[in-house]
Backbone as CSV, one residue per row, in Angstrom:
resi,resn,N_x,N_y,N_z,CA_x,CA_y,CA_z,C_x,C_y,C_z
1,UNK,39.911,-18.014,23.677,38.821,-17.369,22.963,39.394,-16.715,21.714
2,UNK,38.709,-16.921,20.583,39.154,-16.324,19.323,38.718,-14.866,19.242
3,UNK,39.520,-14.064,18.578,39.182,-12.658,18.386,38.077,-12.550,17.348
4,UNK,37.292,-11.489,17.455,36.234,-11.214,16.497,36.865,-10.698,15.208
5,UNK,36.514,-11.283,14.081,37.059,-10.852,12.791,36.488,-9.496,12.421
6,UNK,37.310,-8.673,11.778,36.847,-7.340,11.397,35.969,-7.378,10.159
7,UNK,36.028,-8.441,9.397,35.220,-8.559,8.177,33.971,-9.396,8.441
8,UNK,33.335,-9.173,9.570,32.162,-9.949,9.965,30.903,-9.148,9.620
9,UNK,29.832,-9.843,9.311,28.573,-9.181,8.959,27.878,-8.629,10.202
10,UNK,27.072,-7.599,9.978,26.346,-6.972,11.094,25.449,-7.966,11.812
11,UNK,24.754,-8.807,11.055,23.849,-9.784,11.668,24.627,-10.785,12.517
12,UNK,25.849,-11.113,12.104,26.673,-12.037,12.888,27.122,-11.384,14.192
13,UNK,27.465,-10.115,14.129,27.839,-9.381,15.346,26.650,-9.324,16.290
14,UNK,25.477,-9.050,15.735,24.267,-8.980,16.557,23.968,-10.336,17.200
15,UNK,24.086,-11.396,16.441,23.850,-12.740,16.979,24.842,-13.099,18.064
16,UNK,26.107,-12.744,17.834,27.148,-13.020,18.823,26.902,-12.234,20.110
17,UNK,26.556,-10.961,19.974,26.313,-10.147,21.174,25.093,-10.668,21.934
18,UNK,24.054,-11.075,21.212,22.877,-11.652,21.884,23.248,-12.918,22.644
19,UNK,24.104,-13.730,22.043,24.547,-14.968,22.689,25.355,-14.684,23.948
20,UNK,26.236,-13.713,23.870,27.053,-13.338,25.042,26.152,-12.831,26.164
21,UNK,25.189,-11.999,25.812,24.265,-11.442,26.813,23.443,-12.550,27.457
22,UNK,22.948,-13.476,26.648,22.156,-14.602,27.165,22.980,-15.452,28.130
23,UNK,24.236,-15.738,27.745,25.116,-16.544,28.608,25.429,-15.817,29.911
24,UNK,25.635,-14.502,29.832,25.925,-13.717,31.029,24.735,-13.743,31.985
25,UNK,23.533,-13.568,31.438,22.344,-13.555,32.288,22.071,-14.921,32.917
26,UNK,22.527,-15.977,32.268,22.316,-17.331,32.804,23.323,-17.670,33.900
27,UNK,24.441,-16.954,33.964,25.501,-17.241,34.943,25.382,-16.272,36.120
28,UNK,24.846,-16.752,37.234,24.640,-15.896,38.404,25.956,-15.407,39.003
29,UNK,26.980,-16.238,38.943,28.279,-15.847,39.505,28.888,-14.686,38.709
30,UNK,28.750,-14.729,37.397,29.295,-13.655,36.555,28.558,-12.342,36.803
31,UNK,27.302,-12.412,37.163,26.518,-11.201,37.396,26.952,-10.441,38.642
32,UNK,27.703,-11.086,39.515,28.179,-10.395,40.721,29.387,-9.518,40.440
33,UNK,30.054,-9.730,39.311,31.224,-8.922,38.932,30.736,-7.570,38.404
34,UNK,31.101,-6.500,39.090,30.601,-5.163,38.728,31.114,-4.706,37.359
35,UNK,32.388,-5.031,37.029,32.933,-4.643,35.719,32.166,-5.338,34.600
36,UNK,31.992,-6.660,34.736,31.263,-7.411,33.705,29.830,-6.916,33.579
37,UNK,29.225,-6.625,34.713,27.835,-6.170,34.701,27.699,-4.865,33.918
38,UNK,28.588,-3.906,34.169,28.507,-2.620,33.456,28.866,-2.798,31.968
39,UNK,29.849,-3.651,31.687,30.237,-3.901,30.290,29.097,-4.560,29.513
40,UNK,28.419,-5.501,30.149,27.316,-6.203,29.486,26.086,-5.324,29.339
41,UNK,25.895,-4.392,30.262,24.790,-3.440,30.109,25.022,-2.579,28.870
42,UNK,26.261,-2.147,28.685,26.601,-1.368,27.494,26.457,-2.216,26.239
43,UNK,26.916,-3.468,26.306,26.787,-4.381,25.170,25.321,-4.604,24.823
44,UNK,24.473,-4.712,25.829,23.043,-4.917,25.590,22.432,-3.712,24.865
45,UNK,22.833,-2.518,25.263,22.352,-1.302,24.606,22.800,-1.267,23.143
46,UNK,24.075,-1.548,22.926,24.611,-1.542,21.563,23.985,-2.642,20.702
47,UNK,23.750,-3.790,21.303,23.116,-4.890,20.577,21.706,-4.513,20.139
48,UNK,20.975,-3.839,21.006,19.622,-3.385,20.660,19.677,-2.384,19.501
49,UNK,20.683,-1.521,19.506,20.836,-0.545,18.421,21.175,-1.237,17.101
50,UNK,22.022,-2.251,17.160,22.364,-3.008,15.948,21.124,-3.705,15.402
51,UNK,20.345,-4.331,16.289,19.120,-5.013,15.864,18.169,-4.036,15.191
52,UNK,17.992,-2.867,15.783,17.116,-1.844,15.212,17.618,-1.406,13.842
53,UNK,18.925,-1.190,13.716,19.497,-0.765,12.436,19.303,-1.833,11.356
54,UNK,19.473,-3.087,11.710,19.286,-4.174,10.747,17.837,-4.226,10.285
55,UNK,16.902,-4.098,11.218,15.485,-4.133,10.861,15.104,-2.936,9.998
56,UNK,15.658,-1.757,10.294,15.382,-0.568,9.485,15.942,-0.742,8.077
57,UNK,17.114,-1.339,7.974,17.721,-1.567,6.665,16.853,-2.497,5.824
58,UNK,16.318,-3.542,6.457,15.424,-4.468,5.740,14.165,-3.739,5.285
59,UNK,13.632,-2.874,6.142,12.424,-2.120,5.806,12.688,-1.187,4.634
60,UNK,13.812,-0.478,4.672,14.148,0.429,3.574,14.332,-0.330,2.276
61,UNK,14.938,-1.507,2.354,15.130,-2.332,1.174,13.776,-2.729,0.583
62,UNK,12.830,-3.091,1.429,11.488,-3.459,0.977,10.783,-2.262,0.360
63,UNK,10.955,-1.092,0.974,10.335,0.115,0.427,10.930,0.470,-0.932
64,UNK,12.231,0.281,-1.113,12.856,0.548,-2.399,12.272,-0.347,-3.486
65,UNK,12.040,-1.606,-3.158,11.428,-2.532,-4.124,10.013,-2.086,-4.466
66,UNK,9.241,-1.704,-3.456,7.865,-1.252,-3.686,7.855,0.028,-4.525
67,UNK,8.810,0.928,-4.269,8.914,2.155,-5.067,9.203,1.836,-6.525
68,UNK,10.060,0.869,-6.774,10.389,0.486,-8.148,9.166,-0.065,-8.866
69,UNK,8.379,-0.895,-8.182,7.156,-1.443,-8.771,6.177,-0.322,-9.089
70,UNK,5.998,0.601,-8.132,5.102,1.734,-8.345,5.569,2.591,-9.512
71,UNK,6.867,2.889,-9.575,7.403,3.712,-10.655,7.160,3.069,-12.013
72,UNK,7.317,1.752,-12.066,7.096,1.032,-13.321,5.623,1.110,-13.725
73,UNK,4.720,0.984,-12.753,3.283,1.073,-13.043,2.912,2.466,-13.539
74,UNK,3.474,3.496,-12.921,3.198,4.875,-13.345,3.746,5.112,-14.747
75,UNK,4.926,4.578,-15.018,5.514,4.722,-16.352,4.629,4.041,-17.407
76,UNK,4.129,2.846,-17.090,3.242,2.126,-18.006,1.945,2.894,-18.223
77,UNK,1.375,3.443,-17.158,0.159,4.242,-17.272,0.406,5.457,-18.164
78,UNK,1.539,6.107,-17.991,1.887,7.257,-18.838,1.972,6.871,-20.303
79,UNK,2.523,5.697,-20.579,2.633,5.213,-21.956,1.247,4.959,-22.539
80,UNK,0.365,4.337,-21.743,-1.004,4.071,-22.198,-1.738,5.388,-22.462
81,UNK,-1.596,6.339,-21.563,-2.270,7.630,-21.752,-1.728,8.374,-22.965
82,UNK,-0.434,8.290,-23.193,0.151,8.924,-24.381,-0.373,8.262,-25.650
83,UNK,-0.610,6.969,-25.606,-1.163,6.261,-26.763,-2.593,6.728,-27.031
84,UNK,-3.376,6.952,-25.977,-4.736,7.451,-26.169,-4.733,8.832,-26.823
85,UNK,-3.722,9.624,-26.557,-3.666,10.969,-27.133,-3.563,10.923,-28.650
86,UNK,-2.964,9.906,-29.193,-2.811,9.788,-30.650,-3.729,8.710,-31.217
87,UNK,-4.690,8.265,-30.425,-5.613,7.208,-30.831,-6.482,7.706,-31.984
88,UNK,-6.660,6.913,-33.054,-7.386,7.397,-34.230,-8.902,7.508,-34.051
89,UNK,-9.480,6.930,-33.014,-10.933,7.009,-32.820,-11.237,8.281,-32.037
90,UNK,-12.023,9.158,-32.633,-12.263,10.488,-32.068,-12.899,10.439,-30.689
91,UNK,-13.853,9.532,-30.463,-14.521,9.473,-29.158,-13.540,9.091,-28.051
92,UNK,-12.623,8.180,-28.355,-11.610,7.785,-27.365,-10.661,8.941,-27.089
93,UNK,-10.312,9.653,-28.148,-9.391,10.783,-27.996,-10.047,11.881,-27.157
94,UNK,-11.347,12.159,-27.398,-12.063,13.183,-26.623,-12.131,12.780,-25.146
95,UNK,-12.381,11.499,-24.883,-12.446,11.004,-23.503,-11.108,11.220,-22.812
96,UNK,-10.042,10.926,-23.520,-8.710,11.113,-22.945,-8.442,12.586,-22.669
97,UNK,-8.730,13.439,-23.648,-8.465,14.872,-23.472,-9.297,15.442,-22.324
98,UNK,-10.535,14.983,-22.177,-11.389,15.445,-21.075,-10.812,15.005,-19.733
99,UNK,-10.321,13.764,-19.677,-9.749,13.293,-18.414,-8.463,14.033,-18.076
100,UNK,-7.708,14.415,-19.078,-6.477,15.181,-18.851,-6.794,16.555,-18.279
101,UNK,-7.846,17.210,-18.802,-8.175,18.543,-18.291,-8.732,18.458,-16.873
102,UNK,-9.365,17.337,-16.515,-9.871,17.167,-15.142,-8.735,16.976,-14.150
103,UNK,-7.606,16.430,-14.603,-6.467,16.202,-13.717,-5.729,17.489,-13.386
104,UNK,-5.887,18.483,-14.182,-5.119,19.732,-13.967,-5.782,20.639,-13.022
């Protein structure tokens, strides 16, 4: 059996641990060994934690992208509103100033 490389990705470790757990559960003879059983129970717990961490990382990454899109939209809106403040048509400028006072 080859040793696990230290420069392995988290998803690869998770996949490997899931595979080991699946193989252990399929082998009835191995399940009778008390040491293996306790070791695999611990591995199963750790594997579940790795899976959860990977999924949370993906979620945070998605939220960061959504935050960037939102920030860009807010920045664009601010630019448009600043343009209305210096708009040469008085009625448009009054509408903008009225909306600004309603926001405060």
